[in-house]
N, C-alpha and C positions, 0 to 999 in steps of 0.2 A: 504494499501499499505503499501513496506516495503521502507525504506531508502537507495538510491542506491549513492546516492554523498556524497563525501568526504568532510569535512570541509573543507583543508588546499588550496584548488582550487576556484577559483572565477567561479561562474557560472551567467547567464542572463537567461532568460524567455521571450521570444519575440510573443508576441501575434498577428496573422494577417492570411491574406488566399492570398494576392494578390505580385506583384511585388513588391511592398512596403517593405514587409517583407523578402522577399530574399533577397532583398540588403543588410537588417539588418544582416542576416545568414552571406551570404557573407563576410561581413564588418568587422565580431567579432569571424568567425571561427576558424581564425588563434590564436586567444586570451584569450579563454575562454571556459570552458565547455557550452553547448548553451541546452535547452531545447524550442523545436517551440511548441507552442499550435494555434492548426491551425483546419481546418475543413480536413477529410478526401480526396474528390474531389481536394482539392484546387491545384493550381500546383506547388507551394509553397511546398508542401509536397512531391512532389518528388525528391528533395535534398538531396544527399547527406550527407549534415551538419546537426547535431542538431538531439535528441533524440526527436521525433515525441507523443503529445499527443493530438488526435481527440476530438475536441467537436462536437454540434451538430451547434454551431456557434458563431464567433467573434466576432459576433457585439449584441446579443441581452443580454438583461438580466441575464439570466445565467451564462456569463461568468464570473460574482463574484465569484458565487459557484464554477463552475469548478477550478479555482486561488487558492480560498481557499482549495479544496480538493488536488492539486497539492501541495500547500508549504509543507504537511506533510512530501513529499520526501526531503525536504532540511535541513540538521542541520546547516547552515547559509542561513541568507538573500543573496536571488539572484536578481541584479536589474532587474527590467522590464524594460522591451520596449516595446510600442506601436506603432501600424501603421495606424493605423481607426479611423475615427474623434467622431463615435460612440464610440467606446470601452471605449476611454480617458473620454467620458463622463459618461459612466458606475462606472469604477475605481474611478474619478474624486468623484460622489456621494457618493460610497460607500467607499470612503479611510480608514475609520475606522476602516474596518474588514481588508484593505489588509494592512495595515500600518507595521501590525505587524509582518508582512510574507514575503514584500519585500522592497528594495532601492527604494522608491517613492519621486519623485521630483514635485510638484505641489505648484499651489499657493491655494487662498481660492475658493471653487466649486464655489463662485460667480461671482468672475475675469474669470474664465476658462471658464463659460458662456456666459459671456460678449465678450470674446476675441474669441467664437466661433460662433456670431452671428453676420453676417455683420453691421448691425445697430449699435449692439452693440461696436463692434470696433471704428466704424466712431465717437459715440462719445466720446469714451476715447482716441482719436488721436485728434481731435478736441478741446477739454477740455483743451490739453497738448501742442497746437501749433506745433502738428506733422505734415508734408506737406501729405496732404491725399487731394482728388481730390472730389469736391461736389457730394454731393450724396443724394436722396430721395427714403426715405422708401415707396412702395407702395403697399397697402393689399386690398384696394376695388377701384371701380371708380372714388370715389371724390377725392382721393389722386392724380389723376390727373389732377385733377384741378390745383397742386402747379408747375408743369412742367416746367412754366413760369422764376422757380428761375435757371433753370441750364441751358448749352448751349450743344446742337445738334454740332456734334451725341452726344452719348449715350452710357454704357453697358448696358443692362437689365440681370439680375440673380437673382436664388432664394436667399434668405436673410442663408439658411443652407441646409448642403446638406441633401437629402430626396428621399429615394428609388421611391417614386411616379411620383415626377418630372423628375428624371433622364432616369426612363422608356420610357417618352413621349419626353423629350424634351431636348437641347443640353444643355450646360456645362453654356454658356451663349451668348445673342444676340446683335449684335449690330445695334440700330438704328437709323436711320437718323432724324426722324422726329416724330411729333406729330400723325401723320398717322399710318405709321407704329408702332409705339409703343400701339396704341390701339388698332389697329388690333393683334398683341402679344399676347398683355393682355386679350383680348377677346378669345384668343385660351387656355391659361392659366388657366387661374385665375377660372372655372371648377374643375380644379384638383389638383391646388397648388395654394394661396395665398399672400405666403409671399413675397417680393419680391421688390429688392434694384435697383433704376435706377442712376448710375452713370456717371459724366463725361466722357469721352472719352478721353485716353491719347495719345496725336499724336504718332506716332512711329510704328515700324516693331517687329515682334517677337523677333527678335535681341535684343531690347530693354527694353525687362521684365529681371529684374536681382533678385538673391533672396541672401540673408544671414541667416545663419545657425548657429547658437551660442548656446551654455549652459552655464546656470547662474545660482550661489550658493543662497546661501538663504538670502545673502547681495547683491542681483540683480549682486553681479559682475560677471564679464565673463570669463569664465574657457578655451574655445576655441572656435574659429568661424572660419569661412569660406564663400567667397560667389561666387555667380557663374552667370552665365546669360544665359539666353535660345540661341539656336541655331535655332530651330523651334518648333512650336505648332503644336497640333493636338485636334479638328479644329482648322485653319488656323486661327491666329488674334485671338480667345478665348478660345480656349482650354488650355488644360494639356501639360506638358512637353513632346516632342518629340525627342529632344537631347537639349544638353548644354553642357559647358564646362565651366573655371575660368574664377573668374573675380579679379586676382589679384590687377590689376591697381584702382580701384573702390571700394576695399576692406575699406580699412580707415574709407572714407564717409560710404558707409552702414552700415558699424558698429556703428560707432558713431550715425546716425543716430537712428538705432535697440538699441542701447545701453540707448539711451536719454529716446526714447520712455517706456522701458524696467523698466529703473529706476524710471520715472515719475510715476507708478502705482505698485511698489514694485513687480513685476511678478520674479520669480526666475520657474528653469527647461527648457527643451527643448523647444526653440523657431526657427521659420525659419517665415523670413517677406519678401513678394515678394513687388518688387519696377517697377517701369517703368518711364524710362527718359524720357522725354517729351521734344522734337524736336522743338519746338516754344516756351515753356520757359529757356529750355534749366536747366532743376532741376531733380532730382526726386523724384518722390510721391511713399508714402505706398499705395500698393494695399489690402492687405490681410496677415492676420499673418497665420501661422501653429502653435497652442500651444499640448504641452503634448507628441507630437508624432514626428515621421520621419513625414518628405516630402518624396512622390514618387520617387523625383529623390535622396535622402538624401547620396544614393552610392557614388555620385561624391566625397564626399570630402573625403570619406578613399581611393579613387583610386587615388585622386591628393596628398596624403599622408597627410591630416587630418585630421585623423579617430576622430571626434568629438565624436564619440560612443562607442570608447575606451576611451577615455577622458573622460567621463562618470563614466565609470569603475572603471580606478582609481582612482576615485578623491571618490570614495565610499568606497575605498578601503585603503586610507588615503594619495595616492599619488597624489599631484596636481600639478604636470608637463606641464607645457602650451607648449601645442607645437606651432610653429609659421606660419600662413598661407601664410605668404610670401617668405616662404621657399620650400614650396610644388611644386608638378610639375604638368603639364599641360596637359590635357585628356580630352578628351570628353565621354560624357554618352548619351546611345541614347536606346530607346524602339524603337527594330528595326521596329515593323508593324507599329507604331504611324509616324515613322521618313520618311518610303517608304510613307504611306498615303498621309505626309505631302508634300514629294517631289512630288506623282503625280498630287495634286491638285494645283502645280502652284510654290510651295515655291522655290523665288529666293535664299537664304542663303545657303553661302558655308562654309561647314566643314574644320576648319584651316585645313590645308597636313602638318602640323608638329606637330599633336599630335594624339599620340594614341587613336586609338578607341575602348571603353568597350561595349559590347551590354549587357541592362539588361537583357536579355533572356538566351542568348548562350554563356555559356562559356566552354571550351575543361575539366576546371578540375570539372566542374559541370552540366554534359550533361543533365542529366534526363528531367528536368525543360522545357527545350526547346524539346528534344522527344515527351515527351507528351505534350505538346500542338500542335506538327505535327500530331501525332495522334488523338488528339480531332479535330482539323481543317477537318481530311480528314473524320472522321468518320460523323461529321455533315454535310459535303456536299454529303456522300453517303444514309445517314439517313434523 
């Protein structure tokens, strides 16, 4: 391949195939030359932004060879943005091959692996006195004998993302008692055995908050943003359907996140999910996202706190910090999940004083939405 990129312009390489990647390229489109590494059939490939490099998979080990080959086109190291958990695992494992070609901010592979595991995160959080709900790892039927250490209701969910699990079961289940837990375990265990049972934190989906931050190699925060969910899908246990900013809680959420980050000497991109307990009147850490963007990460850029741009600037030696408190209140929503949540009975109210940005439909970048409509119609017909 020939070199097509000039050395005096900042460049970013984004790896991913879903709405997460779409949000990243839209957040950076005005600020950098972008190359999107994706699958040809992926919805994000229809965006008008970024040069497209098509690969067989963005989450298989082959992505490492693809990125090394792509690197030959650059005269300077581009910043690498990842959007999928499995890709983080491969890039972390093969960082020695990639660090010569890309700007990568990763802690040790051992720490990344622990943080990507719900049990590993639980252990780290507990050892550093961070606020986390009590939990129990369930890998076999004998583990259910230890359930008495927890108080029901609880959340039963996989320890890590797995396609075999996701194709058959929900992201998480709320269980009310031992009988319900045993029934669920018997359904899931023939297909997937690595689960975690976690005490339920009382509160609605609107009690779920998140803090996005970027930390340098000294675990010092460079930029940060906090938000909260409005709706989830599926209700109560699902991913973000819609969200908005949470500036009033930012200082507290950032302190909790940073205290944990500094206690483990973490560096790079961090997204920490919290839930506010209506009974105890305090925030609890639920799980981190490390080395990549969160599904709803675009909300930060839309609110005027572009953490992804801060990373790019930091790599260029420009360490200007953007204050989250000076940003704008907006709403980000996955229009399909949000509609499903409302239809299923969500009573949450979208703030009327805030501009709503849809994750898929944008007048400035309409083809991903048009492609999704065409795909759904084609699926129904055939």
